[in-house]
C-alpha positions in Angstrom: 9.3 12.4 3.0 6.5 10.0 3.9 6.4 6.3 4.3 9.0 4.2 5.9 12.7 5.2 5.7 15.1 2.8 7.5 18.8 2.5 6.9 19.3 -0.7 8.8 17.0 -3.8 9.1 17.3 -6.9 11.3 15.2 -10.0 10.4 14.5 -12.4 13.2 13.2 -16.0 13.5 14.1 -18.9 15.8 16.9 -20.8 14.0 18.0 -18.2 11.5 17.9 -21.0 9.1 15.3 -20.3 6.4 12.8 -17.4 6.6 15.1 -14.7 8.1 18.0 -15.9 5.9 15.8 -15.6 2.8 14.6 -12.2 3.9 18.2 -11.1 4.4 19.2 -12.2 0.9 16.1 -10.7 -0.7 16.5 -7.4 1.1 20.2 -7.1 0.2 19.3 -7.7 -3.4 16.3 -5.2 -3.3 17.9 -2.3 -1.3 21.5 -2.7 -2.3 24.0 -0.6 -0.4 21.3 1.9 0.7 20.2 -0.3 3.6 22.3 -2.4 6.0 20.6 -5.8 6.3 21.2 -8.5 8.9 19.4 -11.6 10.2 19.6 -13.6 13.4 17.8 -16.1 15.6 17.2 -17.1 19.2 18.5 -20.7 18.6 20.8 -20.4 15.5 21.5 -23.6 13.6 22.5 -23.7 10.0 21.3 -22.2 6.7 18.7 -24.7 5.4 19.8 -26.3 2.0 16.3 -25.8 0.6 16.5 -22.1 1.4 19.8 -22.0 -0.5 18.1 -23.8 -3.5 15.0 -21.6 -3.5 17.1 -18.4 -3.4 19.5 -19.7 -6.1 16.4 -19.8 -8.4 16.5 -16.0 -8.1 20.3 -15.8 -8.6 20.7 -14.9 -4.9 23.5 -16.8 -3.2 22.9 -17.9 0.5 25.6 -20.6 0.4 28.1 -18.2 2.1 25.6 -17.2 4.8 25.8 -18.5 8.4 23.2 -18.6 11.2 23.8 -16.0 13.9 22.6 -15.5 17.4 20.4 -12.5 18.2 22.6 -11.9 21.2 25.4 -10.9 18.8 23.4 -8.0 17.3 24.1 -4.5 18.5 20.7 -2.9 19.4 21.9 0.7 18.7 22.8 -0.3 15.1 19.2 -1.4 14.2 16.5 1.0 12.9 13.8 -1.6 12.1 13.2 -5.2 13.4 11.1 -7.6 11.4 10.1 -10.9 13.0 9.0 -13.7 10.7 7.8 -16.4 13.2 4.3 -17.8 12.8 3.7 -20.7 15.2 6.9 -20.3 17.2 7.8 -17.8 20.0 9.7 -15.0 18.3 13.2 -14.0 19.5 13.4 -11.2 22.1 15.6 -8.3 20.9 16.0 -5.5 23.4 16.0 -2.4 21.3 13.9 0.8 20.9 13.8 0.2 17.1 10.2 0.0 15.7 9.0 -3.6 14.9 7.0 -5.2 12.2 5.7 -8.8 12.5 5.4 -10.8 9.3 4.1 -14.3 10.3 5.4 -16.6 7.6 4.8 -20.3 8.2 8.0 -22.4 8.7 8.7 -23.9 5.2 10.8 -26.7 6.5 7.9 -28.9 7.6 10.4 -31.2 9.2 7.7 -33.4 10.8 6.0 -34.0 7.5 7.0 -36.8 5.1 7.6 -34.9 1.9 9.5 -35.4 -1.3 12.4 -33.1 -2.0 10.4 -31.2 -4.6 7.3 -30.8 -2.3 9.6 -29.5 0.5 11.3 -27.1 -1.9 8.0 -25.8 -3.0 7.1 -24.7 0.6 10.4 -22.7 0.6 9.4 -21.1 -2.7 6.1 -20.0 -1.2 7.7 -18.6 1.9 10.3 -16.9 -0.3 7.7 -15.2 -2.5 5.6 -14.1 0.4 8.6 -12.4 2.0 9.6 -10.9 -1.3 6.2 -9.4 -1.9 6.2 -7.8 1.6 9.7 -6.4 1.1 8.7 -4.9 -2.2 6.0 -3.0 -0.4 8.5 -1.8 2.2 10.9 -0.7 -0.5 8.1 1.1 -2.3 7.3 3.1 0.9 10.9 4.3 1.2 11.2 8.0 0.6 7.7 8.7 -0.6 7.6 12.4 -1.7 5.0 14.7 -0.1 1.6 14.6 -1.7 -1.6 16.7 -1.5 -3.2 17.5 1.9 -6.7 15.9 1.7 -9.7 17.4 3.4 -12.2 14.8 2.5 -12.5 11.7 0.3 -14.9 10.3 -2.3 -14.9 6.6 -2.9 -17.3 4.1 -4.3 -18.1 0.3 -4.3 -20.1 -1.8 -6.7 -22.7 -3.9 -5.1 -25.2 -6.5 -6.5 -28.1 -5.5 -4.2 -28.4 -1.8 -3.8 -31.1 -1.9 -1.1 -29.4 -4.4 1.2 -26.1 -2.6 0.7 -27.7 0.7 1.7 -29.0 -1.0 4.9 -25.6 -2.5 5.7 -23.6 0.7 5.2 -26.2 2.8 7.1 -25.5 0.5 10.0 -21.7 0.5 9.5 -21.2 4.2 9.0 -23.8 5.3 11.5 -25.4 7.8 9.0 -28.4 7.6 6.7 -27.9 8.1 3.0 -27.9 11.6 1.8 -29.6 10.7 -1.5 -30.2 7.8 -3.8 -31.5 6.8 -7.3 -32.2 3.5 -8.9 -28.4 3.1 -9.6 -26.6 4.6 -6.6 -26.8 5.5 -2.9 -24.7 8.4 -1.5 -23.5 8.7 2.1 -21.7 11.7 3.7 -19.7 10.9 6.8 -18.3 13.9 8.5 -16.5 11.7 11.0 -14.6 9.9 8.3 -14.4 13.0 6.0 -15.8 10.7 3.3 -18.4 10.9 0.5 -19.2 7.2 0.0 -21.2 5.9 -3.0 -22.7 2.5 -3.6 -23.0 1.6 -7.3 -25.3 -1.1 -8.4 -23.6 -3.8 -10.5 -26.2 -3.9 -13.3 -23.8 -4.4 -16.2 -24.3 -0.9 -17.5 -21.3 1.3 -18.1 -20.6 4.3 -15.8 -19.1 7.5 -17.2 -15.6 7.5 -15.8 -15.7 11.1 -14.6 -18.7 10.7 -12.4 -18.7 8.0 -9.7 -16.3 5.2 -10.6 -13.1 6.5 -9.1 -11.4 7.7 -5.9 -11.7 11.4 -5.3 -9.7 13.6 -2.9 -10.8 17.2 -1.9 -7.9 19.5 -1.3 -9.9 22.6 -0.7 -8.7 25.3 -3.1 -7.7 25.9 -6.8 -4.1 26.6 -5.7 -4.0 23.3 -3.9 -5.2 21.4 -7.0 -2.5 23.1 -9.1 0.1 22.3 -6.4 -1.1 18.6 -6.4 -0.4 18.5 -10.1 3.1 19.8 -9.5 3.7 17.2 -6.7 2.3 14.4 -9.0 4.8 15.4 -11.7 7.7 15.5 -9.3 6.7 12.0 -8.0 6.4 10.6 -11.5 2.7 9.7 -11.4 0.8 9.7 -14.7 -1.5 12.7 -15.2 -4.6 11.6 -17.1 -6.2 15.1 -17.4 -4.2 18.3 -16.5 -5.5 20.7 -13.9 -8.7 22.5 -15.1 -11.9 24.0 -13.9 -15.1 22.1 -15.1 -18.5 23.7 -15.1 -20.9 21.0 -16.2 -22.5 19.0 -13.3 -20.8 20.0 -10.1 -18.4 22.9 -10.9 -14.9 21.8 -9.7 -11.2 22.6 -10.0 -9.7 19.2 -10.7 -6.7 17.2 -11.9 -7.0 13.5 -12.8 -4.2 11.0 -12.1 -3.8 7.3 -12.7 -2.5 5.0 -10.0 0.0 2.3 -11.0 -2.8 -0.1 -11.7 -4.6 2.3 -14.1 -7.3 3.3 -11.6 -8.5 6.9 -11.9 -8.0 9.4 -9.1 -9.6 12.8 -9.0 -8.0 15.5 -6.9 -10.5 18.4 -6.7 -11.7 21.5 -4.9 -15.2 23.0 -5.0 -15.5 26.5 -6.3 -15.9 29.6 -4.1 -18.8 31.9 -4.6 -16.6 34.4 -6.4 -15.2 31.7 -8.7 -18.7 30.5 -9.5 -19.6 34.0 -10.6 -17.1 33.8 -13.4 -18.8 30.8 -15.0 -18.4 31.0 -18.8 -21.5 30.9 -21.0 -20.3 27.9 -23.0 -19.5 25.9 -19.9 -16.3 24.6 -21.5 -13.5 23.6 -19.1 -10.9 26.2 -18.2 -7.2 25.1 -18.1 -5.5 26.0 -14.8 -2.0 27.3 -14.9 
């Protein structure tokens, strides 16, 4: 499995009053019994009433929570430490567990003269920022194995093709391989990337040409295996594995990412495979 797999998480901030408490409540709700979740602070105080209110809006109850000292946490029981301090000095926790730092501004704003609603709104913002980060962490738990990329193809739309070509020549350290009035192509061996700049001229691009992410996996068998892995992972298959002959002959399977963006997993044909090109150039379905 890929991604991040942790069975226990400790959230830390200074007072264990707001950010780490909300993170604990959100994580318990998100992971359920699969992950043991705790929170603590270097100077524990009390659970902030505004944190309780903000979480109640999501039907998560912090009213029974209490602030805890980081010194009461057992280092050997923690697999991941996440600190949430922004402007403060984060608590020290002596553990070999990996750490992530999510700097979330203290929502309490105790030195500001705010109405109750304005103060609560700051807690909502912090809550939602933490929740969004946790959703990514949860999505990265137990990611199944995917294809083994050998190189990538990607593209960007740019308003000024010439100036973008100058900038990316400087950035990538390579001159363009070729260009037309609508695109500029770079090949970076160091990055294993074919990088294409597409001019934003308002004209439609054929979706199977440049406007997508492409991943070269090397062989026909690897393309077929990538399709099996995609099915196992539950990713939508836009076009099943096939061999195409028009343009650049390729073995390919097309997927859609969760946002609907197209992804092409492909392999170039060997000399022997190219010799079997059909006369009608129609795509050949792969097993």
